[in-house]
C-alpha positions as a printed NumPy array, in Angstrom:
array([[  0.   ,   0.   ,   0.   ],
       [  3.026,   2.327,   0.266],
       [  2.922,   2.712,  -3.513],
       [ -0.781,   3.583,  -3.543],
       [ -2.016,   7.126,  -4.094],
       [ -1.562,   8.746,  -0.668],
       [ -4.477,  11.248,  -0.82 ],
       [ -6.862,   8.398,  -1.663],
       [ -5.446,   6.241,   1.134],
       [ -5.855,   9.098,   3.631],
       [ -9.373,   9.708,   2.355],
       [-10.147,   6.017,   2.865],
       [ -9.053,   6.274,   6.492],
       [-11.293,   9.309,   6.972],
       [-14.234,   7.448,   5.462],
       [-13.719,   4.473,   7.776],
       [-13.926,   6.876,  10.72 ],
       [-17.017,   8.497,   9.227],
       [-18.698,   5.097,   8.902],
       [-18.271,   4.669,  12.656],
       [-19.479,   8.215,  13.406],
       [-22.513,   7.699,  11.16 ],
       [-23.358,   4.443,  12.906],
       [-23.358,   6.287,  16.229],
       [-25.541,   8.965,  14.655],
       [-28.   ,   6.344,  13.454],
       [-28.258,   5.009,  17.006],
       [-28.567,   8.256,  18.959],
       [-30.02 ,  10.854,  16.544],
       [-33.808,  10.413,  16.114],
       [-34.179,  12.989,  13.338],
       [-35.573,  11.937,   9.964],
       [-35.007,  13.605,   6.573],
       [-36.871,  12.5  ,   3.471],
       [-38.296,   9.446,   5.218],
       [-34.852,   8.168,   6.262],
       [-32.716,   8.652,   9.405],
       [-30.694,  11.84 ,   9.036],
       [-27.405,   9.9  ,   9.28 ],
       [-28.367,   7.242,   6.729],
       [-26.961,   9.17 ,   3.767],
       [-23.567,   9.932,   5.39 ],
       [-23.366,   6.254,   6.378],
       [-24.139,   4.955,   2.889],
       [-21.816,   7.386,   1.118],
       [-18.914,   6.888,   3.531],
       [-19.265,   3.109,   3.232],
       [-19.343,   3.334,  -0.56 ],
       [-16.273,   5.594,  -0.602],
       [-14.519,   3.159,   1.775],
       [-14.753,   0.606,  -1.04 ],
       [-14.243,   2.979,  -3.954],
       [-11.2  ,   4.998,  -2.859],
       [ -8.758,   2.156,  -2.038],
       [ -9.799,   0.282,  -5.192],
       [ -8.979,   3.337,  -7.296],
       [ -5.723,   3.877,  -5.376],
       [ -4.699,   0.286,  -6.134],
       [ -5.591,   0.685,  -9.819],
       [ -3.508,   3.85 , -10.131],
       [ -0.561,   2.038,  -8.515],
       [ -0.611,  -0.464, -11.399],
       [  0.566,   2.237, -13.816],
       [  4.244,   1.721, -14.675],
       [  5.222,   4.422, -17.19 ],
       [  6.62 ,   7.477, -15.327],
       [  4.376,   9.945, -17.165],
       [  1.287,   7.781, -16.63 ],
       [  2.114,   7.375, -12.927],
       [  2.528,  11.132, -12.57 ],
       [ -0.764,  11.915, -14.308],
       [ -2.508,   9.118, -12.392],
       [ -1.202,  10.603,  -9.133],
       [ -2.655,  13.997, -10.013],
       [ -5.98 ,  12.449, -10.972],
       [ -6.09 ,  10.463,  -7.731],
       [ -5.516,  13.666,  -5.772],
       [ -8.314,  15.383,  -7.699],
       [-10.659,  12.495,  -6.912],
       [ -9.728,  12.592,  -3.217],
       [-10.193,  16.362,  -2.877],
       [-13.459,  16.33 ,  -4.819],
       [-14.758,  13.437,  -2.725],
       [-13.894,  15.334,   0.463],
       [-15.983,  18.283,  -0.764],
       [-18.85 ,  15.902,  -1.521],
       [-18.736,  14.357,   1.944],
       [-18.386,  17.711,   3.73 ],
       [-21.565,  18.821,   1.965],
       [-23.454,  15.623,   2.839],
       [-22.368,  15.588,   6.483],
       [-22.908,  19.327,   6.874],
       [-26.481,  19.049,   5.66 ],
       [-27.059,  16.044,   7.924],
       [-25.879,  18.052,  10.915],
       [-28.308,  20.819,   9.913],
       [-31.078,  18.251,   9.539],
       [-31.919,  19.141,   5.925],
       [-31.671,  17.19 ,   2.639],
       [-28.314,  17.318,   0.889],
       [-29.453,  16.177,  -2.55 ],
       [-31.726,  18.246,  -4.831],
       [-32.274,  20.845,  -2.075],
       [-32.577,  24.396,  -3.468],
       [-34.906,  25.805,  -0.834],
       [-32.422,  28.483,   0.367],
       [-29.373,  30.2  ,  -1.073],
       [-27.071,  28.121,   1.134],
       [-28.776,  24.882,   0.146],
       [-28.579,  25.835,  -3.531],
       [-24.829,  26.525,  -3.247],
       [-24.274,  23.218,  -1.43 ],
       [-26.193,  21.31 ,  -4.088],
       [-24.293,  23.122,  -6.861],
       [-20.996,  22.067,  -5.272],
       [-22.217,  18.475,  -5.062],
       [-23.416,  18.486,  -8.658],
       [-20.101,  19.888,  -9.853],
       [-18.193,  17.261,  -7.857],
       [-20.129,  14.496,  -9.609],
       [-19.018,  15.844, -12.994],
       [-15.382,  16.198, -11.869],
       [-15.331,  12.658, -10.458],
       [-16.741,  11.272, -13.703],
       [-14.155,  13.025, -15.875],
       [-11.283,  12.037, -13.55 ],
       [-12.379,   8.394, -13.587],
       [-12.62 ,   8.502, -17.377],
       [ -9.055,   9.83 , -17.601],
       [ -7.8  ,   7.087, -15.254],
       [ -9.565,   4.497, -17.425],
       [ -7.803,   5.861, -20.514],
       [ -4.423,   5.6  , -18.763],
       [ -5.102,   2.007, -17.74 ],
       [ -6.204,   1.102, -21.269],
       [ -2.619,   1.864, -22.309],
       [ -1.033,  -0.135, -19.469],
       [  0.331,  -3.525, -20.573],
       [  2.261,  -4.744, -17.535],
       [ -0.635,  -6.624, -15.909],
       [ -1.75 , -10.191, -16.704],
       [ -4.511, -10.046, -19.313],
       [ -7.362, -11.118, -17.002],
       [ -6.432,  -8.6  , -14.317],
       [ -5.8  ,  -5.848, -16.868],
       [ -9.221,  -6.242, -18.44 ],
       [-10.908,  -6.537, -15.057],
       [ -9.421,  -3.164, -14.11 ],
       [-10.191,  -1.495, -17.431],
       [-13.722,  -2.8  , -17.787],
       [-14.431,  -2.256, -14.1  ],
       [-13.714,   1.434, -14.614],
       [-15.774,   1.596, -17.814],
       [-18.839,  -0.039, -16.238],
       [-18.406,   2.137, -13.143],
       [-18.487,   5.19 , -15.424],
       [-21.819,   3.977, -16.806],
       [-23.115,   3.558, -13.263],
       [-21.872,   7.013, -12.288],
       [-23.563,   8.499, -15.363],
       [-26.939,   7.241, -14.09 ],
       [-26.654,   9.914, -11.384],
       [-27.021,  12.609, -14.056],
       [-30.559,  11.327, -14.742],
       [-31.511,  12.302, -11.184],
       [-30.55 ,  15.971, -11.407],
       [-33.298,  17.367, -13.658],
       [-36.462,  18.741, -12.017],
       [-39.453,  16.43 , -12.291],
       [-42.745,  17.467, -13.868],
       [-44.345,  17.764, -10.435],
       [-41.514,  19.997,  -9.21 ],
       [-41.825,  22.259, -12.244],
       [-45.6  ,  22.492, -11.824],
       [-45.198,  23.31 ,  -8.138],
       [-42.652,  26.01 ,  -8.934],
       [-44.971,  27.548, -11.507],
       [-47.817,  27.556,  -9.001],
       [-45.86 ,  28.943,  -6.058],
       [-43.218,  30.99 ,  -7.839],
       [-40.378,  29.153,  -6.09 ],
       [-38.649,  25.803,  -6.467],
       [-37.454,  24.103,  -3.294],
       [-36.399,  20.763,  -4.822],
       [-34.761,  20.133,  -8.206],
       [-34.282,  16.477,  -9.092],
       [-35.208,  13.147,  -7.534],
       [-34.053,   9.595,  -6.928],
       [-37.496,   8.086,  -7.414],
       [-39.475,   7.843, -10.658],
       [-43.264,   7.9  , -10.666],
       [-43.525,   8.624,  -6.938],
       [-42.205,  11.389,  -4.666],
       [-38.875,  10.918,  -2.897],
       [-39.162,  10.029,   0.771],
       [-41.891,   7.428,   0.448],
       [-41.803,   3.802,   1.504],
       [-38.367,   2.296,   0.917],
       [-36.097,  -0.636,   1.687],
       [-34.556,  -0.505,   5.18 ],
       [-31.454,   1.728,   5.378],
       [-30.944,   1.688,   1.586],
       [-34.09 ,   3.745,   1.148],
       [-34.72 ,   2.445,  -2.371],
       [-38.364,   3.018,  -3.238],
       [-40.744,   0.081,  -2.864],
       [-43.62 ,   1.906,  -4.57 ],
       [-41.955,   3.322,  -7.697],
       [-38.763,   3.295,  -9.714],
       [-35.469,   4.287,  -8.107],
       [-32.426,   5.345, -10.125],
       [-30.076,   4.791,  -7.187],
       [-30.219,   1.03 ,  -7.766],
       [-28.628,   1.054, -11.227],
       [-26.211,   3.748, -10.039],
       [-25.122,   1.606,  -7.085],
       [-24.727,  -1.617,  -9.065],
       [-22.83 ,  -0.003, -11.928],
       [-20.488,   1.928,  -9.66 ],
       [-19.362,  -1.162,  -7.777],
       [-18.248,  -2.975, -10.91 ],
       [-15.038,  -1.225,  -9.888],
       [-14.644,  -3.857,  -7.167],
       [-16.658,  -6.742,  -8.619],
       [-14.635,  -7.335, -11.781],
       [-11.17 ,  -7.326, -10.151],
       [-12.584,  -9.666,  -7.482],
       [-13.868, -11.905, -10.289],
       [-10.391, -11.988, -11.858],
       [ -8.854, -12.777,  -8.472],
       [-11.394, -15.528,  -7.824],
       [-10.776, -17.133, -11.205],
       [ -7.054, -17.11 , -10.504],
       [ -7.572, -18.83 ,  -7.163],
       [ -9.868, -21.437,  -8.729],
       [ -7.27 , -22.231, -11.386],
       [ -5.48 , -24.546,  -8.939],
       [ -8.617, -26.697,  -8.751],
       [ -9.982, -26.406, -12.291],
       [ -7.392, -26.92 , -15.068],
       [ -9.454, -25.079, -17.666],
       [ -8.969, -21.848, -15.693],
       [ -5.188, -22.15 , -15.853],
       [ -5.333, -20.638, -19.326],
       [ -5.061, -16.858, -19.223],
       [ -7.232, -16.6  , -22.337],
       [-10.108, -18.407, -20.614],
       [ -9.944, -16.276, -17.48 ],
       [ -9.744, -13.11 , -19.58 ],
       [-12.781, -14.054, -21.645],
       [-14.722, -14.873, -18.484],
       [-13.849, -11.429, -17.129],
       [-15.178,  -9.882, -20.344],
       [-18.364, -11.942, -19.986],
       [-18.661, -10.738, -16.399],
       [-18.298,  -7.13 , -17.552],
       [-20.983,  -7.576, -20.205],
       [-23.31 ,  -9.155, -17.64 ],
       [-22.664,  -6.379, -15.106],
       [-23.302,  -3.74 , -17.761],
       [-26.513,  -5.492, -18.775],
       [-27.669,  -5.633, -15.155],
       [-26.895,  -1.934, -14.647],
       [-28.853,  -0.971, -17.757],
       [-31.713,  -3.326, -16.866],
       [-32.092,  -1.852, -13.38 ],
       [-31.927,   1.686, -14.76 ],
       [-34.516,   0.863, -17.429],
       [-36.774,  -0.682, -14.802],
       [-36.473,   2.441, -12.649],
       [-37.167,   4.814, -15.549],
       [-40.424,   2.932, -16.115],
       [-41.455,   3.754, -12.543],
       [-41.248,   0.131, -11.446],
       [-40.11 ,  -0.944,  -7.955],
       [-37.13 ,  -3.262,  -7.746],
       [-39.09 ,  -5.994,  -5.934],
       [-42.172,  -5.782,  -8.172],
       [-40.927,  -6.437, -11.721],
       [-43.442,  -6.928, -14.505],
       [-43.303,  -9.716, -17.088],
       [-41.207,  -7.602, -19.458],
       [-38.543,  -6.972, -16.815],
       [-38.511, -10.619, -15.765],
       [-38.145, -11.671, -19.396],
       [-35.249,  -9.267, -19.93 ],
       [-33.564, -10.524, -16.757],
       [-33.997, -14.138, -17.878],
       [-32.489, -13.308, -21.281],
       [-29.551, -11.654, -19.533],
       [-28.952, -14.728, -17.367],
       [-29.203, -17.149, -20.309],
       [-26.959, -14.992, -22.484],
       [-24.373, -14.759, -19.719],
       [-24.375, -18.517, -19.164],
       [-23.977, -19.227, -22.895],
       [-21.107, -16.762, -23.214],
       [-19.432, -18.192, -20.102],
       [-19.755, -21.704, -21.518],
       [-18.245, -20.55 , -24.81 ],
       [-15.356, -18.958, -22.907],
       [-14.702, -22.182, -21.   ],
       [-14.721, -24.174, -24.229],
       [-12.164, -21.823, -25.785],
       [ -9.25 , -23.238, -23.783],
       [ -6.256, -23.946, -26.043],
       [ -5.977, -27.665, -26.84 ],
       [ -2.215, -27.586, -27.137],
       [  0.325, -26.407, -24.64 ],
       [  1.516, -22.959, -25.309],
       [  1.73 , -19.531, -23.915],
       [ -1.217, -18.638, -21.73 ],
       [ -0.672, -14.984, -22.194],
       [ -2.655, -13.618, -25.095],
       [ -3.54 , -10.241, -26.401],
       [ -7.252,  -9.702, -26.076],
       [ -8.919,  -7.365, -28.488],
       [-11.003,  -4.61 , -27.034]])
């Protein structure tokens, strides 16, 4: 870890502490904002950043070219600083007992939300730049390299889902026209107001669509795909077919396609105003097709093992 991006490592430590503080807040602070405990959002975001920041720090440490390492270091610092601003805004609003997201009811709240919205854009661009650097890195084994690259790409798709939440809803626009003032601009939920019945702690709507689900799943491809590559490597000792780098790499690509499909499916379901736990026949059919397609592609990858001894390391086309 000494070679990892230091600002991201320090930020990770701060987020671990914030997870503990937020847990205490959940236990002792009875206030509720938007139908959820006031400390639920700081807890969820700090926990997510506790996973995200060290993963990104590790990925940046895989860069070997001096120029790439230097640029990656700068980008990691930008991500850390921007994430600090995001968390200061979220925690500050929690302390005040007001919503942090979509809140434009006062000048202060509008400024806080503008800072948060800008930080989302900066984080997205910085992650895109890191992905480009890692696309040009060839020192890693193929399976690990593609797990890192595709993990970042799918995470970018998941992060982009957040942009769908920032536009005012029709109800918010109508209310602003009627009252002459807009207090909320944007929403997590689709088809129902934010703050309604939701899953425990997560808060995901159980009565309408919720864009946070696709956002969450897509973002954590950053961890899921490298873990998949690691798991396949560990299983190689038990299953000879996985000893071939080409097989493990193709399975990682299949995993990335499946994770992308799941992210898009959950986002599509939410945009149709449909709760996660109440899918209609169309959603179930799409999910079944995704599962079958993934299994067929995984089977094809397993059957692609070289029949003759040779170099396991292969170049995999994008």
